[in-house]
C-alpha positions as CSV (number, residue, x, y, z in Angstrom):
1,M,27.3,8.1,-6.4
2,L,24.9,5.1,-5.8
3,E,28.1,2.9,-5.2
4,R,29.4,5.2,-2.5
5,L,26.3,5.7,-0.7
6,R,25.8,2.0,-0.6
7,A,28.9,1.5,1.0
8,R,28.0,4.1,3.6
9,A,24.4,2.1,4.1
10,E,26.4,-1.3,4.5
11,E,28.9,0.2,7.0
12,F,25.5,1.2,8.9
13,G,24.9,-2.7,8.6
14,L,22.2,-2.6,6.0
15,A,22.0,-5.1,3.1
16,P,20.3,-3.4,0.3
17,G,21.9,-5.5,-2.4
18,E,22.0,-4.9,-6.0
19,I,19.5,-2.0,-7.7
20,L,18.5,-1.3,-11.4
21,M,18.4,2.6,-12.0
22,Q,16.8,4.4,-15.0
23,R,15.9,7.8,-15.7
24,L,12.2,8.4,-16.8
25,P,10.5,11.3,-17.3
26,P,7.1,12.7,-15.6
27,Q,5.0,11.3,-18.2
28,A,6.4,7.9,-17.6
29,L,6.4,8.1,-13.8
30,W,3.1,9.5,-13.6
31,S,2.2,6.1,-15.7
32,L,4.2,3.8,-13.5
33,A,2.6,5.1,-10.7
34,S,-1.2,4.1,-11.8
35,Y,-0.2,0.8,-13.1
36,G,2.2,-0.4,-10.4
37,F,3.6,-2.0,-13.3
38,F,5.3,-1.6,-16.6
39,G,3.4,-3.3,-18.9
40,R,0.5,-4.1,-16.6
41,Y,-3.0,-5.0,-18.2
42,G,-4.7,-1.9,-18.5
43,H,-8.2,-1.0,-17.1
44,W,-10.4,2.4,-17.7
45,S,-9.3,2.8,-13.3
46,R,-5.5,3.5,-14.1
47,G,-5.7,5.5,-17.0
48,K,-8.4,7.8,-14.7
49,A,-5.2,7.5,-11.8
50,Y,-3.0,8.7,-14.6
51,Q,-4.9,11.7,-16.1
52,R,-5.4,12.7,-12.0
53,L,-1.4,12.4,-11.6
54,K,-0.9,14.3,-14.8
55,V,-3.2,16.9,-13.9
56,Q,-1.4,17.4,-10.5
57,G,2.0,17.0,-11.9
58,E,1.6,19.9,-14.6
59,L,-0.4,22.3,-12.3
60,G,3.4,22.1,-9.7
61,L,1.0,20.7,-6.9
62,Q,2.9,16.9,-6.9
63,R,6.5,16.3,-8.1
64,I,7.3,12.3,-8.0
65,Y,11.3,12.3,-7.4
66,E,11.6,8.5,-7.9
67,L,9.8,5.1,-7.6
68,I,11.0,1.3,-6.6
69,V,9.2,-1.5,-7.7
70,H,9.9,-4.7,-5.5
71,T,11.1,-7.0,-8.0
72,E,14.5,-8.8,-7.9
73,P,16.4,-6.9,-7.7
74,P,14.4,-3.9,-7.0
75,Q,14.3,-1.5,-10.0
76,A,14.4,2.2,-9.1
77,F,12.6,4.5,-11.6
78,V,14.4,8.7,-11.3
79,L,13.2,11.4,-12.4
80,A,14.9,12.8,-15.4
81,G,16.2,16.6,-14.7
82,N,16.6,15.8,-10.9
83,R,19.5,18.2,-9.6
84,P,22.8,16.0,-8.2
85,I,21.7,16.9,-4.8
86,E,18.1,15.4,-5.7
87,D,19.7,12.4,-7.0
88,M,21.9,11.9,-3.9
89,L,18.6,12.0,-1.8
90,V,16.8,9.9,-4.0
91,S,19.6,7.6,-4.0
92,A,19.9,7.3,-0.2
93,H,16.1,6.8,0.2
94,V,16.4,4.1,-2.2
95,L,19.0,2.4,-0.6
96,G,16.9,2.1,2.4
97,H,13.8,1.0,0.6
98,A,16.0,-1.6,-0.9
99,D,17.2,-3.1,2.8
100,F,13.6,-3.0,4.1
101,F,12.5,-5.3,0.7
102,H,15.0,-7.8,1.2
103,R,14.7,-8.1,5.2
104,S,11.0,-7.4,5.9
105,A,8.9,-10.6,6.5
106,W,6.0,-9.6,4.8
107,L,7.6,-8.5,1.5
108,R,10.5,-11.3,1.0
109,K,7.6,-13.7,0.5
110,R,6.8,-12.1,-2.8
111,D,7.1,-14.1,-6.3
112,P,10.8,-12.8,-7.3
113,D,9.4,-13.0,-10.7
114,V,6.5,-10.8,-10.6
115,G,7.6,-8.3,-13.2
116,R,7.4,-11.3,-16.1
117,R,4.2,-12.9,-14.0
118,V,2.5,-9.3,-14.8
119,L,3.4,-9.0,-18.4
120,L,2.1,-12.7,-19.1
121,H,-0.7,-11.2,-17.7
122,R,-1.4,-9.1,-19.8
123,Q,-0.8,-11.2,-22.9
124,R,-3.4,-13.8,-21.7
125,I,-6.0,-10.7,-20.9
126,S,-5.4,-9.3,-24.5
127,A,-6.2,-12.7,-26.1
128,Y,-9.1,-12.7,-24.1
129,V,-9.8,-10.2,-25.4
130,A,-9.7,-10.8,-29.1
131,E,-11.4,-13.9,-28.3
132,H,-14.5,-12.7,-26.3
133,G,-14.6,-9.0,-27.0
134,Q,-13.4,-6.1,-24.8
135,D,-16.9,-5.4,-23.4
136,A,-17.3,-9.1,-21.8
137,V,-13.4,-8.7,-20.7
138,E,-13.9,-5.2,-19.2
139,S,-17.3,-6.1,-17.5
140,L,-15.6,-9.3,-15.6
141,L,-12.4,-6.8,-14.6
142,D,-14.5,-4.1,-13.4
143,A,-16.8,-6.5,-10.8
144,A,-13.3,-8.4,-9.7
145,L,-11.4,-5.1,-9.0
146,L,-14.4,-3.6,-7.5
147,I,-14.5,-6.8,-5.2
148,E,-10.7,-6.3,-4.7
149,G,-10.9,-3.0,-3.7
150,H,-13.3,-3.6,-0.8
151,V,-13.1,-6.5,0.2
152,A,-9.5,-9.0,-1.1
153,R,-8.1,-10.2,2.2
154,L,-5.1,-12.2,2.3
155,G,-5.0,-16.0,2.8
156,P,-6.9,-18.4,1.0
157,E,-11.1,-17.5,2.2
158,D,-11.2,-13.9,0.5
159,L,-14.3,-13.2,-1.3
160,L,-12.3,-13.3,-4.6
161,G,-10.5,-16.5,-4.1
162,V,-13.8,-18.3,-3.0
163,I,-15.7,-17.1,-6.3
164,A,-12.6,-17.7,-8.7
165,R,-12.8,-21.4,-7.5
166,Q,-16.2,-22.0,-6.8
167,A,-18.4,-20.0,-9.3
168,P,-20.0,-21.0,-12.1
169,L,-17.6,-19.4,-14.5
170,A,-16.0,-20.3,-17.7
171,A,-12.0,-21.3,-17.3
172,W,-11.0,-17.9,-18.9
173,Q,-13.3,-15.9,-16.2
174,R,-11.6,-17.8,-13.5
175,D,-8.2,-17.4,-14.9
176,C,-8.9,-13.5,-15.2
177,L,-9.9,-13.5,-11.4
178,D,-7.0,-15.8,-10.1
179,M,-4.6,-13.0,-12.1
180,V,-6.2,-10.0,-10.4
181,R,-6.4,-12.0,-7.3
182,E,-2.3,-13.0,-7.7
183,E,-1.7,-9.0,-8.2
184,A,-3.9,-7.8,-5.5
185,L,-1.8,-10.0,-2.9
186,Y,1.4,-8.6,-4.3
187,F,-0.2,-4.7,-3.4
188,Q,-1.5,-5.7,-0.3
189,A,1.9,-6.7,1.5
190,Q,3.1,-3.4,0.1
191,E,-0.1,-1.7,1.6
192,R,0.4,-3.6,4.8
193,T,3.7,-2.0,5.6
194,K,4.1,1.5,3.8
195,V,4.3,3.9,6.7
196,L,7.4,1.1,8.1
197,N,8.9,1.0,4.6
198,E,8.7,4.9,4.3
199,G,10.1,5.8,7.9
200,W,12.8,3.0,7.2
201,A,13.9,4.6,4.1
202,C,13.9,8.4,5.6
203,F,15.5,7.0,8.7
204,W,18.1,6.1,7.0
205,H,18.6,8.9,3.9
206,L,19.1,11.4,7.0
207,R,21.7,9.6,8.5
208,I,23.7,8.3,5.1
209,L,24.2,11.6,4.0
210,R,24.7,13.3,7.2
211,R,27.8,11.4,6.6
212,E,28.6,13.0,3.1
213,D,31.2,15.8,3.2
214,L,28.8,18.0,1.4
215,P,29.1,22.0,1.0
216,A,27.1,24.1,3.4
217,R,24.5,25.0,0.6
218,D,23.9,21.3,0.0
219,R,23.3,20.4,3.4
220,L,20.6,23.5,3.6
221,D,19.2,21.9,-0.2
222,V,19.0,18.1,1.4
223,A,17.2,19.6,4.7
224,L,14.9,21.7,2.2
225,L,14.5,18.3,0.7
226,H,13.4,16.1,3.3
227,S,11.0,18.9,5.1
228,Q,9.2,18.5,2.1
229,L,9.1,15.4,1.6
230,V,8.0,14.8,5.5
231,A,5.6,17.8,5.6
232,M,2.5,16.9,6.9
233,P,-1.0,18.6,5.3
234,P,-3.3,19.4,8.0
235,G,-5.8,16.7,8.7
236,R,-4.3,14.0,6.5
237,L,-1.5,11.9,7.9
238,N,1.9,11.2,5.8
239,P,3.1,8.0,5.9
240,Y,7.0,8.9,5.5
241,T,6.3,11.7,8.8
242,L,4.8,8.9,10.6
243,G,7.2,6.0,10.0
244,L,10.7,7.9,10.2
245,D,8.8,9.5,14.0
246,V,8.2,6.8,15.2
247,L,11.6,4.8,14.1
248,E,13.2,7.8,15.5
249,Q,11.5,7.5,19.0
250,F,12.1,3.8,18.7
251,A,15.8,4.0,17.8
252,R,16.3,6.1,21.2
253,E,14.4,4.2,23.4
254,A,16.3,1.2,22.1
255,G,19.6,3.2,23.0
256,A,20.9,4.6,19.9
257,R,22.3,8.4,20.1
258,P,19.9,11.2,18.6
259,G,20.1,11.6,14.8
260,E,23.1,9.3,14.7
261,A,23.4,5.6,13.4
262,P,22.3,3.3,16.0
263,E,24.9,0.5,16.8
264,G,25.0,-2.8,19.2
265,E,22.4,-3.8,20.5
266,A,20.1,-0.6,19.3
267,L,21.0,-1.6,15.6
268,E,20.3,-5.3,16.6
269,A,16.4,-4.3,17.8
270,M,16.0,-1.7,14.8
271,L,16.7,-4.8,12.1
272,E,14.3,-7.0,14.0
273,L,11.9,-4.3,13.8
274,A,12.1,-4.0,10.3
275,A,12.1,-7.7,9.6
276,F,8.9,-8.7,11.4
277,A,7.0,-5.5,12.0
278,D,4.0,-3.9,9.6
279,D,2.0,-1.0,9.6
280,R,-0.8,-2.3,12.2
281,S,2.1,-3.8,15.2
282,L,4.3,-0.6,14.3
283,I,1.6,1.7,15.5
284,R,-0.2,-0.6,18.0
285,D,3.3,-1.9,20.1
286,H,5.5,1.6,19.3
287,L,3.1,5.0,18.8
288,R,4.3,6.7,21.7
289,Q,2.5,10.2,23.4
290,E,5.5,12.1,22.4
291,T,5.2,11.3,18.3
292,V,1.6,12.5,18.8
293,D,2.4,15.8,20.0
294,R,5.3,16.4,18.3
295,L,3.3,16.1,14.6
296,G,0.2,18.0,16.1
297,I,-1.9,15.1,15.2
298,T,-5.2,14.9,16.5
299,V,-8.7,12.8,15.5
300,P,-12.3,13.6,16.3
301,T,-14.0,12.6,19.2
302,T,-18.0,11.0,19.3
303,E,-18.7,14.3,21.3
304,G,-17.9,16.5,17.8
305,G,-14.4,17.5,19.5
306,E,-10.7,16.6,18.4
307,S,-8.5,14.5,20.6
308,R,-4.5,13.9,20.8
309,D,-4.7,11.0,23.5
310,L,-3.0,8.5,22.6
311,A,-5.4,5.9,23.0
312,D,-7.6,7.9,20.6
313,V,-5.3,8.8,18.3
314,R,-3.7,5.2,17.8
315,R,-7.2,3.4,17.5
316,E,-8.1,6.1,14.8
317,I,-4.9,5.1,12.5
318,L,-4.8,1.5,13.1
319,R,-8.4,2.3,11.1
320,Q,-6.5,3.6,8.4
321,V,-3.2,1.9,7.9
322,G,-2.1,-1.6,6.3
323,G,-5.7,-1.5,4.2
324,A,-7.7,-1.2,7.3
325,W,-9.7,1.6,5.8
326,R,-11.4,-1.1,3.4
327,P,-14.5,-3.0,4.9
328,A,-13.3,-6.3,6.0
329,V,-15.6,-8.9,5.0
330,E,-15.3,-13.0,5.8
331,V,-16.6,-15.7,4.0
332,E,-18.9,-17.8,6.3
333,Q,-20.4,-20.1,3.7
334,G,-19.3,-20.8,0.1
335,V,-20.6,-23.7,-1.6
336,A,-21.1,-23.7,-5.2
337,G,-24.9,-23.4,-6.0
338,C,-25.8,-22.7,-3.2
339,T,-26.4,-19.4,-0.9
340,L,-22.5,-17.2,-0.6
341,R,-23.0,-16.3,2.6
342,L,-20.8,-12.9,4.2
343,R,-20.3,-11.0,7.3
344,H,-18.7,-8.0,7.6
345,L,-15.8,-7.8,10.5
346,H,-17.7,-4.5,12.1
347,D,-15.1,-2.1,13.4
348,G,-17.5,0.7,14.7
349,R,-17.8,2.4,11.2
350,D,-20.5,1.3,9.5
351,L,-20.7,0.3,5.7
352,D,-22.2,2.5,3.0
353,L,-25.4,1.0,2.4
354,P,-25.5,2.1,-1.0
355,D,-21.9,1.6,-2.2
356,A,-22.5,-2.1,-0.4
357,E,-25.3,-2.9,-2.1
358,G,-23.3,-1.9,-5.5
359,V,-20.7,-4.5,-4.8
360,L,-23.1,-7.1,-3.9
361,S,-24.4,-6.7,-7.1
362,E,-21.3,-7.2,-8.7
363,V,-21.0,-10.4,-6.4
364,Q,-24.0,-11.9,-7.0
365,R,-23.4,-11.4,-10.8
366,L,-19.8,-13.5,-10.7
367,W,-21.3,-15.9,-8.0
368,G,-24.8,-16.9,-10.1
369,A,-26.6,-17.6,-6.7
370,P,-28.2,-16.0,-4.1
371,V,-25.5,-13.6,-1.9
372,L,-26.2,-12.3,1.8
373,L,-24.2,-10.2,3.6
374,E,-24.9,-9.2,7.3
375,T,-23.3,-6.2,9.1
376,M,-24.0,-3.6,11.6
377,V,-25.8,-0.4,11.1
378,G,-26.5,2.3,14.0
379,G,-25.9,-0.6,16.2
380,Q,-28.6,-3.0,15.2
381,R,-28.1,-5.9,13.0
382,V,-28.7,-5.7,8.8
383,C,-28.5,-8.1,6.2
384,L,-28.6,-7.8,2.6
385,R,-29.6,-10.1,0.0
386,H,-29.1,-10.1,-3.5
387,D,-31.5,-12.9,-5.2
388,G,-30.4,-12.1,-8.5
389,Q,-33.6,-9.4,-9.4
390,E,-32.8,-7.0,-6.8
391,V,-31.3,-6.0,-3.0
392,R,-33.2,-6.4,0.0
393,R,-32.7,-5.3,3.3
394,D,-33.9,-7.1,6.8
395,G,-33.6,-5.8,9.8
């Protein structure tokens, strides 16, 4: 079936390439969703994520039909026990993902050997546990993952990279931070394109399956499965739904007939968009009022009401996609042995100061010298300074 659907995708102009597919029980898919890779080093936070997925799955609140891992070639893991029609939709969806992996400039930059590197990371971390003890290694990983989750940024001057290069750490500690940072950059590229990637896979699975000669019952099942996939929970954005609707609108504007596979110039425009856009540029440049109205998207206003105005909705979505929900912190000065000076790139949302103080404490513990963070709270400049003993607020 996959080969037949692949041929259909290639007729449309896609290039998914080889895909490795494997069936897994729910427990294995929950584990993969929690860890991101099989064989990745363990940490209590991932065990916590696994337990949450396990409870949701056992209660029937969430079902993972498939997960695709961005390796070379891509690896698709499909839920064992899927019905044939479910497998057909999953296969068509996976072909869309695989094409996007190969096409997107943001994702083509990834290490083609990332799967093997993840296994090597686990082996090295296990060796450090044996040599230095579980508590020492876990304490270091706690700090690194806390920093990564809040402020790690793409590029050479992100906070985690500066600490790994210049803080007074042992060689094994630097190695651990480098491993955490390397994996963070891989997953940030995925996060940066999640809306576009899921929208791309939905856009093409619809068109691939519309060309299949399916009986009426199977067509109804496909429609029901698709509607479940793109259901928009109240008050929440579904990346599948948002990405699909923006792409459908883009295809129409490019000259494609509604519901049909784009051809000619419309197809070229679609392929160029997939190659160079990320979630932020997709929303900034291609979200339309029609999509806001169709999906019923509303955002809170400063006056306490709700708005469906395109400018308001675009502004709020841009605060959420592509990792923008994390506070962005810039290293202003990072010289070994001196005060590490950080600046919060304020976007209208104040930091949670108790949370920021907790992160600052971990940063200072690794840096080994005073750390200063400048931000704005309530429109006023605030500096948080950790001198190695406590955090003080100025302003």
